[in-house]
C-alpha positions as CSV (number, residue, x, y, z in Angstrom):
1,M,-16.7,148.0,-151.7
2,V,-16.6,150.8,-154.2
3,G,-14.4,152.8,-151.8
4,T,-12.0,149.8,-151.6
5,V,-11.8,149.5,-155.3
6,N,-11.1,153.3,-155.6
7,T,-8.3,153.0,-153.0
8,Y,-6.6,150.3,-154.9
9,R,-6.9,152.3,-158.1
10,H,-5.0,155.0,-156.3
11,V,-2.3,152.5,-155.5
12,I,-2.0,151.3,-159.1
13,A,-2.0,154.9,-160.3
14,L,1.1,155.4,-158.0
15,T,3.0,152.3,-159.1
16,G,1.7,151.7,-162.6
17,P,0.0,148.4,-163.5
18,L,3.3,146.8,-164.5
19,L,5.2,147.1,-161.3
20,P,3.0,144.9,-159.1
21,L,3.0,142.2,-161.8
22,V,6.8,142.3,-162.2
23,S,7.4,142.4,-158.5
24,F,5.2,139.4,-158.0
25,F,7.1,137.2,-160.4
26,A,10.4,138.5,-159.1
27,R,9.5,137.4,-155.5
28,L,8.4,133.9,-156.5
29,P,12.0,132.5,-156.4
30,V,12.2,133.4,-152.7
31,A,9.4,130.9,-152.1
32,M,10.7,128.3,-154.6
33,S,14.4,128.1,-153.9
34,Q,14.4,126.6,-150.4
35,F,11.8,123.9,-151.1
36,G,13.2,123.3,-154.6
37,S,16.7,122.8,-153.3
38,V,15.6,120.2,-150.7
39,L,13.6,118.2,-153.3
40,L,16.4,118.4,-155.9
41,V,19.2,117.3,-153.5
42,A,17.0,114.6,-152.0
43,Q,16.3,113.1,-155.4
44,T,19.8,113.3,-156.8
45,S,21.6,112.2,-153.7
46,G,19.1,109.9,-152.2
47,S,19.8,111.5,-148.8
48,I,17.3,113.5,-146.8
49,A,20.1,114.6,-144.5
50,A,22.1,116.1,-147.3
51,A,19.0,117.8,-148.6
52,A,18.3,119.3,-145.2
53,V,21.8,120.6,-144.9
54,V,21.7,122.3,-148.3
55,G,18.2,123.7,-147.7
56,G,19.3,124.9,-144.3
57,T,22.4,126.7,-145.5
58,L,20.3,128.4,-148.3
59,S,17.8,129.6,-145.7
60,C,20.7,130.8,-143.4
61,G,22.2,132.7,-146.2
62,Q,19.0,134.5,-146.9
63,V,18.3,135.3,-143.2
64,L,21.8,136.7,-142.6
65,A,22.3,138.6,-145.8
66,G,18.7,140.0,-146.2
67,P,19.1,142.9,-143.8
68,L,22.6,143.7,-145.4
69,L,21.1,143.9,-148.8
70,G,18.3,146.1,-147.4
71,R,20.9,148.5,-145.9
72,L,22.7,148.6,-149.2
73,A,19.5,149.4,-151.0
74,D,18.8,152.2,-148.6
75,R,22.2,153.7,-149.1
76,R,23.0,152.9,-152.8
77,G,19.5,152.6,-154.2
78,Q,17.5,149.6,-155.2
79,R,18.5,149.5,-158.8
80,V,22.2,148.7,-158.5
81,V,21.6,146.3,-155.5
82,V,18.8,144.3,-157.2
83,L,20.7,144.1,-160.5
84,S,23.8,142.8,-158.7
85,A,21.9,140.4,-156.5
86,A,19.7,139.0,-159.3
87,A,22.8,138.3,-161.4
88,V,24.6,136.5,-158.6
89,N,21.5,134.6,-157.5
90,A,20.7,133.4,-161.0
91,V,24.3,132.1,-161.5
92,A,24.4,130.5,-158.0
93,T,21.0,128.8,-158.5
94,A,22.0,127.4,-161.9
95,A,25.3,126.2,-160.3
96,L,23.3,124.5,-157.6
97,V,21.2,122.7,-160.2
98,A,24.3,121.7,-162.1
99,G,26.1,120.5,-159.0
100,A,23.2,118.4,-157.8
101,L,22.7,116.8,-161.2
102,G,26.5,116.1,-161.3
103,H,26.3,114.5,-157.8
104,L,28.6,117.0,-156.2
105,A,29.4,116.3,-152.5
106,T,27.2,117.8,-149.8
107,A,29.8,120.4,-148.5
108,P,30.3,122.2,-151.9
109,L,26.6,122.0,-152.6
110,A,25.9,123.6,-149.2
111,A,28.4,126.4,-150.0
112,I,26.7,127.1,-153.3
113,G,23.3,127.0,-151.5
114,A,24.6,129.6,-149.0
115,V,25.6,131.9,-151.9
116,A,22.2,131.4,-153.5
117,G,20.4,132.2,-150.3
118,A,22.5,135.2,-149.5
119,S,22.0,136.7,-153.0
120,V,18.2,136.3,-153.1
121,P,16.9,139.8,-153.9
122,L,14.2,140.4,-151.3
123,I,11.7,141.9,-153.7
124,G,8.9,141.8,-151.2
125,P,10.5,144.3,-148.7
126,L,12.0,146.3,-151.6
127,A,8.6,146.6,-153.4
128,R,6.8,147.6,-150.2
129,T,9.4,150.3,-149.6
130,R,9.2,151.6,-153.1
131,S,5.4,151.8,-153.1
132,V,5.3,153.5,-149.8
133,A,7.9,156.0,-151.0
134,L,5.7,156.7,-154.0
135,A,2.7,157.2,-151.8
136,R,4.6,159.6,-149.5
137,R,6.0,161.5,-152.4
138,A,2.5,162.0,-153.8
139,E,1.3,163.0,-150.3
140,S,-1.4,160.3,-150.4
141,E,-3.8,159.7,-147.6
142,E,-3.1,157.1,-144.9
143,S,-5.8,154.8,-146.4
144,V,-3.7,154.6,-149.6
145,V,-0.6,153.8,-147.6
146,G,-2.6,151.1,-145.8
147,A,-3.8,149.7,-149.1
148,V,-0.1,149.6,-150.3
149,H,0.7,147.3,-147.3
150,S,-2.4,145.2,-148.0
151,L,-1.5,144.7,-151.6
152,E,2.1,143.9,-151.0
153,G,1.2,141.6,-148.1
154,T,-1.3,139.8,-150.4
155,L,1.4,139.4,-153.2
156,D,3.7,138.0,-150.6
157,E,1.1,135.5,-149.4
158,V,0.2,134.4,-152.9
159,S,3.9,133.9,-153.8
160,F,4.5,131.9,-150.6
161,V,1.7,129.5,-151.6
162,L,2.2,129.4,-155.4
163,G,6.0,129.0,-155.2
164,P,6.1,125.7,-153.4
165,A,3.1,124.5,-155.4
166,L,5.0,125.2,-158.7
167,V,8.0,123.3,-157.3
168,G,5.8,120.3,-156.3
169,L,4.0,120.3,-159.7
170,A,7.3,120.5,-161.7
171,S,8.8,117.7,-159.5
172,I,5.8,115.5,-160.2
173,V,5.5,116.2,-163.9
174,A,9.2,116.4,-164.7
175,H,12.1,116.9,-162.2
176,P,13.0,119.2,-159.3
177,A,15.8,120.6,-161.5
178,I,13.2,122.1,-163.7
179,A,11.6,124.0,-160.8
180,L,14.9,125.3,-159.5
181,G,16.1,126.2,-163.0
182,G,12.8,128.1,-163.5
183,A,13.5,130.0,-160.3
184,A,16.9,131.1,-161.7
185,V,15.2,132.3,-164.9
186,L,12.5,134.2,-163.0
187,V,15.0,136.0,-160.8
188,A,17.2,136.9,-163.8
189,V,14.3,138.2,-166.0
190,F,11.9,139.7,-163.5
191,G,14.5,140.8,-160.9
192,T,16.2,142.7,-163.7
193,A,12.9,144.1,-164.9
194,Y,12.0,145.3,-161.4
195,A,15.4,146.9,-161.0
196,L,15.1,148.8,-164.3
197,H,11.5,150.0,-163.8
198,P,11.4,153.8,-163.7
199,T,10.0,153.8,-160.2
200,A,13.4,152.8,-158.9
201,A,14.2,156.6,-159.1
202,V,12.2,157.1,-155.9
203,T,14.5,154.7,-154.0
204,A,17.7,155.9,-155.5
205,G,19.4,156.2,-152.1
206,G,21.1,159.1,-150.4
207,P,24.7,160.2,-149.9
208,T,27.0,157.7,-148.1
209,R,27.4,158.6,-144.4
210,P,30.3,157.7,-142.2
211,P,29.6,154.8,-139.8
212,T,29.8,157.2,-136.9
213,A,27.0,159.4,-138.1
214,K,24.3,160.1,-135.5
215,A,21.6,158.4,-137.6
216,D,23.5,155.1,-137.6
217,R,23.7,155.2,-133.7
218,V,20.0,155.7,-133.2
219,R,18.4,152.7,-131.6
220,Q,15.3,151.2,-133.2
221,P,12.1,151.6,-131.0
222,R,11.2,148.6,-128.9
223,V,8.1,148.0,-131.0
224,V,10.4,147.2,-134.0
225,H,12.0,144.3,-132.1
226,A,8.6,143.1,-130.8
227,V,7.3,143.1,-134.4
228,R,10.3,141.1,-135.6
229,G,9.8,138.6,-132.8
230,S,6.1,138.4,-133.8
231,L,7.0,137.7,-137.4
232,A,9.5,135.1,-136.4
233,L,6.7,133.4,-134.4
234,Q,4.4,133.6,-137.4
235,G,7.2,131.9,-139.5
236,A,7.2,129.2,-136.8
237,M,3.5,128.8,-137.2
238,F,4.0,128.4,-141.0
239,G,6.8,125.8,-140.5
240,A,4.9,123.9,-137.8
241,C,1.7,123.9,-140.0
242,Q,3.6,122.5,-142.9
243,A,5.1,119.7,-140.7
244,G,1.7,118.9,-139.1
245,I,-0.2,118.9,-142.4
246,A,2.4,116.7,-144.0
247,A,2.4,114.3,-141.0
248,L,-1.4,114.0,-140.9
249,T,-1.9,113.5,-144.6
250,L,0.9,110.9,-144.6
251,R,-0.8,109.0,-141.7
252,L,-4.1,109.2,-143.7
253,G,-2.4,107.7,-146.8
254,V,-2.9,110.9,-148.9
255,P,0.4,112.7,-148.7
256,E,-0.3,114.4,-152.1
257,Q,-3.1,116.4,-150.3
258,A,-0.6,118.2,-148.1
259,A,0.3,120.9,-150.7
260,V,-3.4,121.4,-151.6
261,V,-4.4,121.9,-147.9
262,Y,-1.6,124.4,-147.4
263,A,-2.5,126.2,-150.7
264,A,-6.2,126.5,-149.5
265,M,-4.9,128.2,-146.4
266,G,-2.9,130.6,-148.5
267,V,-5.8,131.5,-150.8
268,V,-8.1,132.4,-147.9
269,S,-5.2,134.4,-146.2
270,A,-4.6,136.3,-149.4
271,A,-8.3,137.1,-149.9
272,V,-8.6,138.4,-146.3
273,G,-5.4,140.4,-146.8
274,I,-6.6,142.3,-149.8
275,S,-9.9,143.1,-148.0
276,L,-8.0,144.9,-145.2
277,G,-7.9,148.0,-147.5
278,A,-11.6,148.4,-146.7
279,L,-11.0,148.8,-142.9
280,P,-11.6,152.4,-141.8
281,D,-8.8,154.4,-140.1
282,R,-10.4,154.0,-136.6
283,F,-9.2,150.4,-136.6
284,G,-5.6,151.3,-135.7
285,L,-2.5,149.2,-136.1
286,R,-2.4,148.3,-132.4
287,L,-6.0,147.0,-132.5
288,R,-5.3,145.1,-135.7
289,W,-2.2,143.5,-134.3
290,R,-4.1,142.3,-131.2
291,V,-7.1,141.1,-133.1
292,A,-5.0,139.2,-135.7
293,T,-2.9,137.5,-133.1
294,A,-5.9,136.6,-130.9
295,A,-7.6,135.2,-134.0
296,A,-4.5,133.1,-134.8
297,L,-4.6,131.6,-131.3
298,V,-8.3,130.9,-131.2
299,L,-8.4,129.5,-134.8
300,S,-5.3,127.3,-134.3
301,V,-6.5,125.4,-131.2
302,P,-8.9,123.1,-133.2
303,L,-5.8,121.8,-135.0
304,L,-5.0,119.8,-131.8
305,L,-8.3,117.9,-132.2
306,T,-8.1,117.3,-136.0
307,E,-7.5,113.7,-137.1
308,T,-9.2,113.4,-140.5
309,L,-8.8,115.0,-143.9
310,W,-11.9,117.2,-144.4
311,P,-11.8,118.7,-140.9
312,L,-8.1,119.4,-141.6
313,Y,-9.1,121.3,-144.8
314,L,-11.8,123.3,-142.8
315,V,-9.6,124.2,-139.8
316,V,-6.5,125.1,-141.8
317,T,-8.4,127.1,-144.3
318,V,-10.2,129.1,-141.6
319,L,-6.9,129.6,-139.8
320,G,-5.5,131.3,-143.0
321,A,-7.8,134.2,-142.3
322,A,-5.6,135.3,-139.4
323,Y,-2.2,135.1,-141.2
324,A,-2.3,137.9,-143.8
325,P,-3.7,140.5,-141.4
326,H,-0.9,139.8,-139.0
327,L,1.7,140.0,-141.7
328,I,0.4,143.2,-143.2
329,T,0.0,144.9,-139.8
330,A,3.5,143.9,-138.8
331,F,5.1,145.5,-141.9
332,A,2.8,148.6,-141.5
333,L,4.0,149.0,-137.9
334,T,7.6,148.8,-139.1
335,E,7.0,151.5,-141.7
336,R,5.3,153.7,-139.1
337,V,8.1,153.7,-136.6
338,V,11.4,153.4,-138.4
339,E,13.4,156.2,-140.1
340,P,12.5,156.5,-143.8
341,A,16.2,156.3,-144.6
342,R,16.3,152.8,-143.0
343,L,13.0,151.5,-144.2
344,T,14.3,148.9,-146.7
345,E,16.8,147.5,-144.1
346,S,14.1,147.3,-141.5
347,T,11.5,145.6,-143.7
348,A,14.2,143.2,-145.0
349,F,15.1,142.4,-141.4
350,A,11.4,141.7,-140.7
351,A,11.1,139.4,-143.7
352,S,14.3,137.6,-142.6
353,S,12.7,137.1,-139.2
354,L,9.8,135.4,-140.8
355,V,12.0,133.1,-142.9
356,A,14.2,132.3,-139.8
357,G,11.2,131.3,-137.7
358,Q,10.0,129.0,-140.4
359,A,13.4,127.5,-141.0
360,L,13.9,126.7,-137.3
361,A,10.3,125.5,-136.6
362,L,10.0,123.1,-139.6
363,P,12.6,120.5,-138.6
364,L,11.7,120.8,-134.9
365,A,8.0,120.3,-135.6
366,G,8.7,117.6,-138.1
367,R,10.7,115.7,-135.4
368,L,7.9,116.1,-132.9
369,A,5.4,114.9,-135.4
370,E,7.5,111.9,-136.2
371,S,7.8,111.0,-132.5
372,Y,4.5,112.0,-131.0
373,G,2.1,112.5,-134.0
374,P,0.7,115.4,-136.0
375,S,-0.9,117.0,-132.9
376,A,2.6,117.6,-131.5
377,A,3.5,119.7,-134.5
378,F,0.2,121.6,-134.2
379,A,0.9,122.3,-130.6
380,V,3.9,124.3,-131.8
381,V,1.5,126.3,-133.9
382,V,-0.7,127.0,-130.9
383,G,2.3,127.9,-128.7
384,A,3.7,130.3,-131.2
385,A,0.3,132.0,-131.6
386,A,0.0,132.4,-127.9
387,L,3.4,134.1,-127.7
388,C,2.4,136.3,-130.7
389,L,-0.7,137.5,-128.7
390,A,1.4,138.1,-125.6
391,L,3.8,140.4,-127.6
392,A,0.8,142.3,-129.1
393,L,-0.8,142.8,-125.7
394,T,2.4,143.9,-123.9
395,T,4.1,146.1,-126.5
396,R,3.5,149.8,-126.5
397,V,2.5,150.9,-130.0
398,P,2.9,154.6,-130.9
399,S,-0.5,156.2,-131.8
400,G,1.0,158.1,-134.7
401,R,4.0,158.2,-137.0
402,V,7.3,158.5,-135.2
403,H,9.3,160.0,-138.1
404,D,8.5,162.2,-141.0
405,G,7.4,159.8,-143.7
406,T,8.8,161.9,-146.6
407,P,11.5,159.9,-148.4
408,A,14.8,161.4,-149.2
409,P,15.0,163.0,-152.6
410,A,16.2,160.8,-155.4
411,R,19.9,161.3,-156.4
412,Q,20.4,158.7,-159.1
413,S,22.2,160.2,-162.0
414,G,20.3,160.0,-165.2
415,S,17.1,158.8,-163.5
416,P,13.8,160.5,-164.4
417,A,12.2,162.8,-161.9
418,V,9.4,161.3,-160.0
419,G,6.2,163.1,-160.4
420,G,2.7,163.0,-158.9
421,P,0.5,160.0,-158.3
422,T,-0.1,159.3,-162.0
423,A,3.6,159.5,-163.0
424,Y,3.9,155.8,-163.9
425,A,0.3,155.0,-164.7
426,G,1.1,154.2,-168.3
427,R,4.0,151.8,-167.7
């Protein structure tokens, strides 16, 4: 336990105590915008179909544009990309709120939603890349790099749970417009703060290369594509879980319990994720990937037999223990095998895969639950978990780092030089 605490102290010494806090609040809008847009349009238009269209275009915009923003951040630096994206996203989200309140037609609302989704600054992948770059620059041990992934994965998990919960609470107490408006404020304030934090110097990007450069023609290793598929399947598990939980709590006459059940799963997932920093190095990434996916399959099977509330709480909460380890391991594998110059693009692609899987599975599982009952949605969870395990068992994972992990030197004019591991401890 003491060793784990000391490892995380090294991580905080690298980033400074302010950066994880700022990045956490900056990533909340990612989890709030899709759910908030659906609730807002449903309430203002009275049409679930219209709400689904707007929420779907927002998710599509995020999935398609996320890797492009990541590539721009690799080439131009995080600061300029996040500042630009945060400004566009805040304006687009505010416009979506105003349009919904003004009863704008579905088509223009969907167009605005697409812009809002495409401009979401993917702070999770960006923060992970920045923290890893700081660790590599300080020549930190692999245990510290692993703790970086654990911390960032936990922050992602907590934001995924807290974001929708805040939207639901604001909708009950006031109006969905308050929740979505709050997301616009968060991305404007904390996205800007994240961009301007001095650690942005370590991800200032490199010189622009022509599109025919050899580095641009290098194919990603097969494990990268397998990991993206595994994350898409985890997203499908998230979406199908949401649909099944909502369907079962509605059948039991306690629909308000759905958010609480889902939040309980997220809390356990986050707690297990943060504890991964205590695992010794002999538990390699291949073993962690296989154990996490096997646990997801074994722990999801009882969902098929769950028909009452308290067993649902128990099964879903225990299932959460498998989610964060898989998420953290997937991003750690990505960081191990991709070129450092393409790390942000690759992690953004991985995050977009997760969102895409969730966006596709949620309506499919919801329709299955409506036609055949909650167990049909939970069957999607079990099926996705089985495919995740199959990928983990059949994918060859390199035993060591494929590329030199040293990041390119910072080249941002006027940016402070990045020092050793305590360079930002006081910020």
